[in-house]
Structure formats: C-alpha cells, structure tokens
C-alpha positions in Angstrom: 5.8 -5.8 4.6 3.5 -8.8 6.0 4.3 -12.0 6.1 2.1 -13.6 3.0 -0.7 -15.4 4.3 -2.0 -18.5 4.0 -5.4 -17.2 2.4 -3.5 -17.0 -0.7 -1.6 -20.3 -0.2 -4.8 -21.8 0.9 -6.9 -20.3 -2.4 -3.7 -20.9 -4.8 -4.4 -25.1 -3.7 -8.0 -24.3 -4.3 -8.0 -23.2 -7.5 -5.1 -25.7 -8.7 -7.8 -28.3 -7.8 -10.4 -26.8 -10.0 -12.5 -25.6 -6.8 -14.3 -22.6 -6.7 -16.1 -21.0 -4.0 -19.7 -19.6 -3.7 -18.5 -16.0 -2.4 -15.0 -15.1 -2.1 -13.8 -11.6 -0.1 -10.8 -10.0 -1.4 -9.0 -7.0 1.1 -6.3 -5.9 1.8 -3.6 -3.8 0.9 -1.9 -5.2 -2.2 -3.9 -4.6 -5.4 -2.4 -6.9 -8.0 -3.2 -10.1 -6.0 -6.6 -8.7 -5.5 -6.5 -8.7 -9.4 -4.6 -11.3 -10.6 -6.6 -13.5 -8.4 -10.3 -12.1 -9.5 -9.3 -12.4 -13.0 -8.2 -16.0 -12.3 -11.8 -17.4 -10.8 -13.6 -15.4 -13.7 -11.5 -17.3 -16.1 -12.4 -20.7 -15.1 -16.1 -19.7 -15.1 -17.6 -19.6 -19.0 -19.4 -16.8 -19.8 -20.2 -18.3 -23.3 -19.7 -14.8 -25.2 -22.6 -13.3 -22.9 -20.5 -11.1 -20.9 -23.1 -8.6 -20.5 -25.1 -11.3 -19.1 -22.6 -13.9 -17.0 -19.9 -11.0 -15.8 -21.6 -9.0 -13.6 -20.2 -6.2 -12.6 -21.2 -3.5 -9.7 -19.5 -0.8 -8.3 -20.4 0.2 -4.7 -24.0 1.6 -4.5 -26.4 2.3 -1.9 -29.3 1.4 -4.4 -30.1 -2.2 -2.9 -32.2 -3.2 -6.0 -29.4 -2.9 -8.2 -27.7 -5.5 -5.9 -30.9 -7.2 -5.5 -31.5 -8.2 -8.7 -27.8 -8.9 -9.5 -28.4 -11.9 -6.8 -31.4 -13.2 -7.9 -30.8 -13.0 -11.6 -29.0 -16.3 -13.8 -26.2 -17.0 -16.2 -27.4 -17.3 -19.5 -26.9 -20.1 -21.6 -24.4 -21.9 -19.0 -24.4 -22.8 -15.8 -22.8 -20.2 -13.8 -21.6 -16.8 -13.6 -19.9 -14.3 -12.1 -20.9 -11.4 -9.7 -18.0 -9.0 -9.1 -18.8 -6.3 -6.0 -16.6 -3.4 -5.9 -15.9 -1.3 -2.5 -19.2 -2.4 -1.5 -18.0 -1.0 2.0 -20.7 -3.5 4.0 -17.6 -4.9 5.8 -16.6 -1.8 7.4 -18.2 -0.4 11.3 -16.9 3.0 11.3 -17.8 5.7 8.9 -15.1 7.8 7.6 -15.1 10.7 4.9 -17.1 9.2 2.1 -17.3 5.4 3.6 -21.0 4.6 5.4 -20.6 1.4 7.4 -24.1 -0.4 6.7 -26.9 0.2 9.1 -29.0 -2.2 10.8 -31.8 -3.0 7.7 -28.8 -3.3 5.1 -27.2 -6.2 7.9 -29.8 -8.2 7.9 -30.5 -7.9 3.9 -26.7 -9.2 3.4 -27.5 -11.6 6.0 -30.0 -13.5 4.3 -27.9 -13.3 0.7 -25.3 -14.9 2.4 -27.3 -17.5 3.8 -28.2 -18.8 0.9 -26.1 -18.4 -1.6 -26.9 -20.0 -5.1 -24.3 -23.0 -6.8 -25.3 -20.8 -10.2 -23.0 -17.8 -9.0 -19.5 -16.9 -8.1 -19.6 -14.4 -5.7 -16.5 -12.2 -5.5 -15.8 -9.3 -3.2 -13.4 -6.3 -3.9 -12.9 -4.8 -1.1 -10.6 -2.0 0.4 -12.1 -0.8 3.9 -12.6 -3.9 5.8 -13.1 -4.7 9.4 -12.4 -8.5 9.9 -13.9 -8.8 13.4 -17.3 -7.3 12.1 -20.4 -9.6 11.9 -20.9 -9.4 7.9 -17.3 -10.2 7.3 -17.7 -13.0 9.8 -20.7 -14.3 7.8 -18.7 -13.9 4.9 -16.6 -15.9 5.4 -18.7 -18.4 6.9 -20.3 -18.9 3.8 -17.3 -18.6 1.4 -13.1 -17.6 1.5 -11.8 -14.5 2.7 -8.4 -13.4 1.7 -6.1 -10.8 2.9 -4.0 -9.4 0.0 -0.9 -8.0 2.1 2.2 -6.4 1.0 4.9 -9.7 0.4 7.8 -9.6 2.4 11.1 -8.0 0.7 12.8 -10.8 -0.1 9.9 -12.2 -1.9 10.0 -8.8 -3.4 13.5 -8.8 -4.7 13.1 -12.7 -5.7 10.3 -12.1 -7.7 12.2 -8.9 -8.9 15.6 -11.0 -10.6 13.6 -13.6 -11.5 11.4 -11.2 -13.8 14.6 -9.8 -15.1 15.7 -12.8 -16.2 13.0 -13.8 -18.0 13.5 -10.5 -20.0 17.2 -11.6 -20.6 18.7 -9.3 -17.8 20.7 -10.2 -15.3 19.9 -9.0 -11.5 21.8 -9.7 -8.6 20.3 -10.0 -5.6 21.8 -7.2 -3.5 20.5 -4.9 -6.8 17.5 -6.4 -6.2 17.1 -5.7 -2.7 18.2 -2.2 -2.8 15.7 -1.4 -6.1 12.1 -3.0 -4.1 13.7 -0.8 -0.6 13.6 2.8 -2.7 10.2 1.7 -4.4 6.4 2.7 -3.7 5.1 -0.8 -2.0 3.0 -3.1 -3.9 3.2 -5.1 -7.3 1.6 -2.8 -9.5 4.5 -0.1 -8.9 7.3 -2.4 -9.2 6.4 -4.5 -12.4 5.9 -0.3 -13.4 9.8 0.3 -12.0 11.2 -2.6 -13.5 9.8 -2.6 -16.7 11.4 0.7 -16.6 14.9 -0.9 -15.9 14.5 -3.2 -17.9 14.1 -1.2 -21.0 17.1 1.5 -19.9 19.4 -1.1 -19.3 21.6 -3.5 -21.7 22.6 -7.4 -19.8 23.0 -6.3 -16.5 21.1 -4.2 -14.2 23.7 -2.2 -11.5 23.0 -0.4 -8.8 24.0 2.5 -10.5 21.0 1.9 -13.1 19.1 1.8 -10.3 20.0 5.0 -9.1 19.1 6.6 -12.5 15.8 5.2 -13.8 13.8 4.2 -10.9 11.2 6.4 -9.1 11.9 6.7 -5.2 8.7 6.5 -2.7 7.9 9.5 -1.6 9.2 8.3 1.9 12.6 7.5 0.6 12.6 11.2 -0.8 11.9 12.2 2.7 15.0 9.9 4.0 17.3 11.6 1.4 16.0 15.3 3.2 16.6 14.0 6.8 20.0 12.0 5.4 21.6 15.7 3.8 20.5 17.2 7.3 22.7 15.3 9.1 25.4 14.9 6.7 25.3 18.8 6.4 24.5 18.9 2.5 22.2 21.7 1.4 22.5 20.7 -2.2 21.7 17.0 -1.3 18.8 18.7 0.1 17.6 21.3 -2.3 17.9 18.4 -5.1 15.5 16.6 -3.8 13.3 19.4 -2.9 13.5 20.6 -6.6 12.0 17.0 -7.6 9.2 17.4 -5.7 8.4 20.7 -6.9 8.9 19.0 -10.5 6.6 16.0 -9.3 4.3 18.7 -8.3 4.2 17.5 -4.4 2.2 19.3 -1.7 5.0 20.8 0.4 2.6 20.7 2.9 2.6 16.9 2.7 6.8 16.9 2.9 6.8 18.8 5.7 4.3 16.4 7.7 6.3 13.8 6.4 9.7 15.0 7.4 7.8 15.8 11.1 6.9 12.3 11.1 10.3 11.2 10.4 11.4 13.5 13.3 8.7 12.6 15.7 9.9 9.0 15.2 13.3 9.3 15.6 12.6 11.8 18.7 10.7 8.7 20.3 13.5 6.4 19.7 16.2 8.6 20.9 13.6 8.8 24.1 13.3 5.0 24.4 17.3 4.4 24.5 17.0 1.4 22.3 19.9 0.2 20.2 17.7 -3.0 18.5 16.2 -2.3 15.1 13.4 -5.4 16.7 12.7 -2.9 19.3 12.4 0.1 17.2 9.8 -1.9 14.9 7.7 -2.5 18.2 8.7 1.4 18.9 7.5 3.0 15.5 6.0 0.4 13.3 6.9 0.2 9.4 9.1 -2.6 8.2 12.4 -3.3 9.5 14.2 -1.2 7.0 12.7 1.5 7.6 12.8 1.1 11.4 16.3 1.0 11.1 16.3 3.9 9.1 14.8 6.0 12.0 17.1 4.3 14.4 19.9 5.4 12.4 19.5 8.6 12.3 18.3 8.8 15.6 22.0 8.6 16.8 22.6 11.4 14.4 20.8 14.0 16.2 21.1 15.1 20.0 17.8 15.2 21.5 17.4 18.7 22.1 17.8 18.9 18.3 15.3 16.8 17.7 12.6 18.2 20.0 13.0 21.5 18.6 12.5 20.4 14.9 9.5 18.6 16.1 7.9 21.5 17.7 8.5 23.4 15.3 6.6 22.0 13.0 3.2 23.1 14.3 4.5 26.9 14.9 5.1 26.5 10.7 1.6 25.1 10.3 0.2 28.1 12.1 2.3 30.7 10.2 1.3 29.3 6.9 -2.5 29.4 7.7 -1.9 33.0 8.9 -1.0 34.1 5.2 3.0 34.7 7.1 4.7 32.4 4.5 3.9 30.3 1.6 4.3 26.8 1.5 7.4 25.8 -0.7 9.3 28.7 1.5 7.9 27.4 5.1 9.7 24.0 4.2 12.3 25.3 2.8 13.2 27.5 5.8 12.6 24.9 8.2 15.0 22.8 6.0 17.6 25.9 6.6 16.9 26.2 10.4 17.1 22.1 10.6 21.0 22.8 8.7 22.0 25.3 11.2 20.6 23.0 14.8 21.5 19.2 13.2 24.3 18.2 15.6 26.1 14.6 15.5 26.5 12.9 18.7 
C-alpha cells in the first residue's frame, strides 16, 4: 500500500483552520477518504435547510448546459453553497470504455470555469479516473486544491484496526491486526465492514483464529491459498478454496487468470535470481507483503514447472473458447496438473 500523501496532511490542517478552497479535486483508490473529506467540507458550508438549492450534485454527464447552469447559479438564503461533481472524467486524456476525455471545446469550457471561480461556491470533484499530467488537472490544481486519496500503509491500517477495536471495548494485538489487514481487500470501507464482523462475533479479545473464522479473505489471498496448496501438494486445501469461490459465484475464468498472473510473477522472480524482497517489489510491483509471498512461493517450484504452468493457461483458454471443456472443469483440471507437476526445490 502507498504512503499517505502530503495532500491529506495539508488538507487536514486547512480544514482545522476553517480554510476552504474554491475548488477541490479528490481522486485515488481510497473511496473512504474521499467521502470522509467531502462530507467534512460540506458540513462546513451551511445550507440553511435549503439542500436543493445549496447542495448541488451532478453525476458525470455530457450535457454541458447542466454544468454551465450549476456553475452560474447562486446560493439561496446563505452566502455560500457547494457543487459536487462525480466522475466527470474531464481530467482524463485517453478513451477507455465509457471513459471519454474532453474534446477541445470542452477543455476551453472548463479552463474558463476554473479561471473565474465564484467566492459563493465551493466546487468539489470526486473522480475515479485522473491523469495528473493533463492540462485541466494542472489548471484545477492552480485554481484550487487536489487531493490524492491513496490506500493507507498496512502498518497504519493495523493501528487503525487496533484503535477502533478498543473503542468497541475489544482487545486486538498488533500482530493479529497486521494479519487481519494483510488478508482483506484494500480500502477502509472494507476494513470497517470486516472489523464490525469481528467486533460483533468476538468476546473481549480478538484472536487470530477469530480472524480466520470470520473475515472474508481477499481474492488475492485466496489465490495465495491455492498456490500454497500446490506447493504443499494439498488437494483438500485447494478445493476447499475453490468450493468457497463457487459459493461466492466468482468467475472461474477470472480465478484461472489470477492464478496465471501469480505464476507469471513467480516465474519472473525465479528467472531474475533475486532473493531480496525490495528487489521483488521493483520486479513485480504490489505491496512488499505480496511481493514477498511471490518470492517465497517461487522458491518452491523449479523453473521448468513454472514455465509449464504459465504456458498452459493460453492452451486452456483455447480449449474453453472452443467448447472442449467447461470453465470450472478447466480450472480444476489445471489445478490437478499443478499438483502432479509441482516440486520443491
């Protein structure tokens, strides 16, 4: 997980001092932080009970008359209002699916709006897709304040879990908290949801066994469990995970390619010859914890076996698309081949 940026630190200080910018752009992976600070900013602007007029909200639209009317409007019975725009995609530069970057005319429109922001409106963008190199992003940054809401580092998440468990009169050791945050999907929304499950399930102390019993493991961790089963030659462990995935209605095709991705990363590390976790992060990306898992598992396969497991997936893909085998059957056959082929080094 990424380090907390100075954006958040500076924003917290500004809000503490009751300093509001005319324009904010919130972006990044951590949805919880986006919503937390958007709510905080809006709470600092009194709508005087006239939310319809003073809390303007626009979900991404291609109708620029809507944007123009919103920007040119005025607050009702108060001196300030907020304008919240979600997923406008105006800070993108490449087309991808339904994400369409602004054309030249639209860029001029936004440049004009950013150059003459009103004192009576706090404009807030909440975006999933942002290119920080784009001209409009730079214009927004010059006119207001941009906030990169990245995932918190795992050590901070663990401390957060310990503190929030304590607020609920539950004791959670740091080692248990570190394990907890390492197996869940990223993001504070998910952490809070899983922590609530633990708090409601446990008595005074939250043990690691409670985490294993109650918490929903992330897909990446479930894939690691399958890889561990292959290295341990433990079919029962693998098929327990696969049966859980079936219950959760996961895509077998998606699971197969996640296993493939893991195998490919392990092969890269194997071929690199590295034994250092920091080097592993540079080679395959991800968090140090995940890169370390890839590195540890790569040592448990010899190179020929990894090559075979990597190259086998495109063959299986062809077999599925030609109707020779079903999705789940293909995944299970692949696992059986892995059990037959795996070898410790």
